[in-house]
Structure formats: structure tokens, C-alpha cells
C-alpha positions in Angstrom: -30.8 -38.9 0.6 -29.7 -38.4 4.3 -26.0 -38.5 3.2 -26.6 -35.8 0.6 -28.4 -33.6 3.1 -25.5 -34.0 5.6 -23.0 -33.0 3.0 -25.0 -30.0 1.9 -25.4 -29.0 5.6 -21.6 -29.3 6.2 -20.9 -27.3 3.1 -23.4 -24.5 4.2 -21.9 -24.4 7.7 -18.4 -24.1 6.3 -19.5 -21.2 4.2 -21.1 -19.4 7.2 -18.1 -20.0 9.3 -15.7 -18.6 6.7 -17.9 -15.6 6.1 -18.0 -15.0 9.8 -14.3 -15.1 10.1 -14.0 -12.5 7.3 -16.5 -10.2 9.1 -14.7 -10.6 12.4 -11.4 -9.7 10.8 -12.8 -6.5 9.4 -14.4 -5.6 12.7 -11.1 -6.2 14.6 -9.2 -4.1 12.1 -11.7 -1.2 12.5 -11.2 -1.1 16.2 -7.4 -0.8 16.1 -5.8 2.4 17.3 -4.3 4.8 14.7 -0.5 4.6 15.1 1.5 7.1 13.1 5.3 7.2 12.8 6.7 10.7 12.9 10.3 11.7 12.1 12.1 15.1 12.3 15.1 15.4 10.0 17.5 18.1 9.0 20.1 17.0 6.4 20.2 20.3 4.5 21.0 23.1 6.9 24.6 22.4 8.0 26.3 23.1 11.3 29.0 25.1 9.5 26.3 27.4 8.2 24.8 28.0 11.6 22.4 25.1 12.3 22.1 24.1 15.9 21.8 20.4 15.1 21.7 18.1 12.1 20.5 14.6 11.3 17.5 12.8 12.7 16.2 14.6 15.8 13.7 11.8 16.6 11.8 8.9 15.1 8.7 8.4 17.2 5.5 6.3 16.9 2.4 8.0 18.4 -1.2 7.1 18.8 -3.7 9.6 17.6 -7.5 9.7 17.7 -9.7 8.6 14.8 -10.2 11.6 12.5 -6.8 13.1 13.4 -4.9 14.9 10.7 -1.2 15.2 9.9 -0.8 18.3 12.1 -2.3 16.5 15.0 0.1 13.6 14.6 3.2 15.9 14.3 2.1 18.0 17.3 1.6 14.8 19.3 5.1 13.5 18.5 6.7 16.9 19.3 4.9 17.0 22.6 5.7 13.4 23.5 9.4 14.0 22.9 9.2 17.4 24.7 10.6 19.0 21.5 10.0 22.8 21.4 8.2 24.0 18.3 6.6 27.1 16.8 3.1 26.9 15.4 2.1 29.8 13.1 -0.8 30.9 11.0 -0.2 31.4 7.3 -0.8 35.0 6.2 -1.9 33.7 2.8 -4.3 30.9 3.7 -4.9 31.3 7.4 -3.9 27.7 8.0 -1.7 26.5 10.8 1.7 25.3 10.0 5.0 24.3 11.8 7.3 27.3 11.5 10.1 26.1 13.8 11.4 22.9 15.5 14.0 22.8 18.2 15.8 26.0 17.3 15.6 25.8 13.5 12.9 28.2 12.0 11.7 29.1 8.5 14.2 31.4 6.8 17.2 30.1 8.5 20.0 29.4 6.1 18.1 30.5 3.0 15.4 32.9 1.9 13.0 30.0 0.9 13.9 27.7 3.8 11.4 26.0 5.9 9.9 22.8 7.3 8.2 20.5 4.8 6.3 17.2 5.5 6.6 14.0 3.5 3.9 11.5 4.0 5.0 8.0 3.0 7.8 9.6 0.9 5.3 11.9 -0.9 6.0 15.7 -0.5 2.5 16.7 0.3 1.1 19.7 -1.4 -1.3 21.1 1.1 -1.5 22.4 4.7 -1.0 19.7 7.3 -4.6 20.1 8.8 -6.0 19.0 5.5 -3.9 15.8 5.2 -5.6 12.7 6.4 -3.5 10.1 8.2 -4.1 6.3 8.4 -2.8 3.7 10.7 0.8 2.9 9.8 1.5 6.2 7.9 4.9 7.7 8.1 5.2 11.5 8.4 8.7 12.9 8.0 9.2 16.6 8.8 12.2 17.7 6.8 14.0 21.0 6.7 14.4 22.3 3.2 16.6 25.2 2.0 15.1 25.2 -1.5 11.3 24.8 -1.3 11.5 21.0 -1.6 14.1 20.7 -4.4 16.8 19.5 -2.0 14.4 16.9 -0.6 13.7 15.3 -4.0 10.6 17.3 -4.9 11.7 20.1 -7.3 9.3 22.3 -9.2 8.2 22.1 -12.0 7.2 18.5 -11.8 7.6 17.0 -15.3 8.2 13.4 -14.7 6.2 10.5 -13.1 9.0 7.9 -13.5 10.4 5.9 -10.6 13.9 6.5 -9.3 14.1 3.1 -7.7 12.0 -0.1 -7.3 12.9 -2.9 -4.9 11.1 -5.8 -3.3 11.4 -7.4 0.1 10.4 -11.1 0.4 10.8 -11.7 -3.3 13.3 -11.3 -6.1 12.4 -8.7 -8.6 13.7 -9.3 -12.2 13.0 -7.2 -15.3 11.0 -9.2 -17.8 10.5 -6.5 -20.4 12.4 -3.4 -21.4 11.2 0.0 -20.2 9.0 1.7 -22.7 8.9 5.3 -23.9 6.6 6.4 -21.0 9.0 5.0 -18.4 6.9 2.0 -17.5 8.1 -1.6 -17.3 6.9 -5.1 -16.5 8.7 -7.3 -14.0 8.6 -10.9 -12.7 8.4 -11.2 -8.9 9.7 -14.6 -7.6 8.7 -15.2 -4.0 11.4 -16.2 -1.6 11.0 -19.7 -0.1 8.2 -19.6 2.4 7.3 -16.1 1.8 3.6 -15.1 1.8 4.0 -11.4 1.6 6.1 -8.7 0.0 6.9 -5.2 0.6 7.5 -2.9 -2.4 9.9 -0.1 -2.0 9.2 2.5 -4.7 10.7 6.0 -4.8 9.5 8.5 -7.4 12.1 10.6 -9.2 10.1 13.6 -8.1 8.6 13.1 -4.6 5.9 15.6 -5.4 4.2 12.5 -7.0 2.3 10.0 -4.9 3.1 6.3 -5.3 0.2 3.9 -4.8 0.3 0.2 -5.0 -2.7 -2.1 -6.1 -3.1 -5.8 -6.2 -4.7 -7.8 -9.1 -6.5 -4.7 -10.4 -5.2 -1.2 -11.1 -7.9 1.0 -9.7 -6.4 4.5 -9.3 -9.7 6.1 -8.3 -10.0 3.7 -5.3 -8.7 4.8 -1.9 -8.1 1.1 -1.1 -4.4 0.8 -1.9 -1.1 -0.4 -0.4 1.7 2.0 0.7 5.4 1.4 0.4 5.4 0.8 4.2 2.8 -2.1 3.9 3.3 -5.8 3.8 1.3 -7.1 0.9 -0.1 -10.6 1.2 0.5 -12.4 -2.1 0.1 -15.9 -3.7 1.3 -17.2 -7.0 -0.6 -15.6 -9.8 -1.1 -12.2 -8.2 -0.2 -9.1 -10.1 1.0 -6.0 -8.3 0.6 -2.5 -9.9 2.8 0.4 -8.9 1.3 3.7 -10.0 3.1 7.1 -10.0 1.4 10.5 -10.5 -2.1 9.5 -11.5 -4.2 12.6 -12.2 -6.8 11.5 -9.6 -4.3 11.9 -6.8 -3.4 15.1 -5.0 -0.1 16.6 -6.1 -0.1 15.1 -9.6 1.4 17.3 -12.3 -1.0 18.7 -14.9 -0.5 17.4 -18.5 2.0 14.8 -17.4 1.0 11.1 -18.0 1.2 8.7 -15.0 3.6 5.8 -15.0 2.4 2.3 -14.1 4.8 -0.6 -13.3 3.6 -4.2 -13.4 4.9 -6.9 -11.1 3.7 -10.4 -11.8 4.1 -13.1 -9.1 5.5 -16.0 -11.2 4.3 -19.6 -11.0 4.2 -22.9 -12.9 0.6 -23.9 -13.4 1.6 -27.6 -13.7 2.6 -27.5 -10.0 -1.0 -26.9 -8.8 -4.0 -29.2 -8.6 -7.4 -28.4 -10.2 -9.7 -27.4 -7.4 -7.0 -26.3 -5.1 -7.9 -22.6 -5.1 -6.3 -21.8 -1.8 -3.0 -23.3 -3.0 -2.4 -25.5 0.0 -1.6 -28.7 -1.9 -5.0 -30.4 -1.4 -8.6 -30.1 -2.4 -11.0 -29.9 0.5 -14.2 -28.2 1.7 -12.3 -24.9 2.1 -11.7 -24.8 -1.7 -15.4 -25.5 -2.3 -16.4 -22.7 0.1 -14.1 -20.2 -1.5 -15.3 -21.1 -5.0 -18.9 -20.6 -3.9 -18.0 -17.2 -2.5 -16.2 -16.3 -5.7 -19.2 -17.3 -7.8 -21.4 -15.1 -5.6 -18.9 -12.2 -6.1 -18.1 -12.1 -2.4 -14.4 -12.4 -3.0 -12.0 -12.2 -5.9 -9.5 -14.7 -7.3 -6.3 -14.1 -9.2 -5.6 -15.5 -12.6 -4.2 -18.8 -11.3 -7.0 -19.3 -8.8 -9.6 -18.7 -11.7 -7.9 -21.4 -13.7 -7.8 -23.9 -10.8 -11.5 -23.2 -9.8 -12.8 -23.7 -13.4 -13.0 -27.5 -13.0 -15.9 -27.9 -15.5 -13.9 -26.1 -18.2 -16.5 -23.5 -19.3 -14.1 -20.6 -18.8 -15.9 -19.1 -15.8 -16.2 -19.7 -12.1 -19.7 -20.5 -11.0 -21.8 -22.6 -8.6 -21.2 -25.7 -10.9 -17.5 -25.5 -10.1 -18.2 -25.2 -6.4 -20.4 -28.3 -6.5 -17.8 -30.3 -8.3 -15.1 -29.2 -6.0 -17.2 -30.2 -3.0 -17.7 -33.6 -4.5 -14.0 -33.9 -5.1 -13.3 -32.9 -1.5 -15.5 -35.8 -0.2 -14.1 -38.3 -2.8 -17.3 -38.6 -5.0 -15.3 -37.5 -8.1 -11.6 -37.3 -8.9 
């Protein structure tokens, strides 16, 4: 009886410790400063046509306050680099916008020319003060001669397909032919030792946002990965790359979104029953994670669900956690 009590106590303590670590991680993340990368680029207005400069003027990371918007971040970068700029008020909307940067002003080179901002490669469709920025966002101020068409964001916007799709940290191979709505399924084979991937996805029309989700495609959620993010993955994970969902700003009316599916490949025979954290052994951590899954505190991917279902009833519950705990201490094999 005393041995059983000790085992139960150790299991409970392990659960509390792991939960505390999760809460600490969230708190630490919330206290991080908001760092935004800002670029100023002119690749359209050429020197032979009168431009005072071309190329990348600067590429600067600035820290902005919580609650800062895109205009705040751009102004902070311009000020930090001592770059002259012209801030104007729109006659149509009354909103502030960047009319000129370092000697290049709206209307220079063409009637519809002006500065446009891309946020994480999305040509934003609103005034900068209304665009929220998050830690790690990339804002690229680009000069356009043709209202965004020369930046890859022409109007009208009649496609949500991707122009390119690449992976860093894994090999991306097409597993199924593209379908009529420009979507496809791919296998994603992790590089040796890789525990994260970065997905580089460029829309054919950058007026469409690209958002990336892991293990569940939830386009109405604001919890998603960007193309600049490292995505932690394990075998069995599924990554969804969505383009132009109607719930996102900038999406074209009447045009169906495109969704690309990237499955992290695995051989189920290579993994042990009960080893839900995939570290090659069954221990108290696996039992704790399974208990948290059964209490709906965390989610498992498809492979983890299979490994956690040690009693074979096609669901992960407290019975599986108990058996895995017994496996961890050698009471059952």
C-alpha cells in the first residue's frame, strides 16, 4: 500500500512540475519585448528615370512598445537610421501614411506611384495605423510604380494559389498531384536531427495572406505560424498552409481559398507503445503527458495518439495514463 501511495505521489508531483513549466514558458514569452524587422526597398523606380537611389536602403530591427502598430514600427526604424521621411494625412480617409522616404515621394516616376507596405510578404490592404504588429513580424516598405502590381500584388485579385513552396529543415516532396483548385498534398521528411522547420510560402498574388497551422487547420484562429517562424515538429505532425481565406483581411471576394497539406512522415514500427514524447523510452514523462492529454490540457498528433492508446480502445484516457505509468516503473511490459 505504501509503495502504491509513493508511486501515485511521484506521478502527481511530475504532473504538477510539468504543468508549472508550461505556465512559466507562457509567462516568459508574454514578457518578451516586441521586436519588428523593418526594410525600405526601391527596386522599381530606376536611377536612369530619376531615382536618387535604388535597392535596399536599410534593413533594421527595432523594438516597439506593446500595442504599437505598423506605422509606429516604420517610424521607429526611420528615426533609428536617421532617414528623412514625409508623413502625410490622407485626403480621403484622414489616416496618416508615409508619402516620402529619403528623397523618393509619391508620384515620382509614375502617376500611381507611392510607398506600399508588405507585412510578412502580404501587401496589406489598410492604412498602417490599423495594422497590428507582433514580435518577429517583417515590415517591408516598397516603392511601387503601379499600385502594387510591380510588387506582386496586382488588382483584380483572382487567384489564391501559391507561387512557390519550400521547406527549411526538411525535404519537401510532392505526394499527390495538384487538384483543380490549386491545392496539393506533400510529404515532409525531416533532416537528421531536425526538430523544427521553416516553411517559405509565397502567394501568386501577395494581396492574399499566407497563414500556417499545425495539426489542425483553424483559419478563424489568430494563433498561427508565419513564413518567418520556426515551427517545432515531430513525426506525425501535419502542417497546413492556407492562402486567401475569406476570414482574413485582404482576401478576394468570390474566390476560394487554397490549402496545402504537408505531412511529417514516419514509420510507426520505429516507435514504442507508450513513448508519446518520442524519445526512445517509456517513462514518467510519457505518463504525465498522457494524463494531460486525457484531461484535454494538451493535444497529440496522430502518431502520439496511436502510441498513447496502450489499452487499444481507440481513445486516449486516464486508463492509458495509468498503464503507461505502470510500464514506466516496470510493473507491466
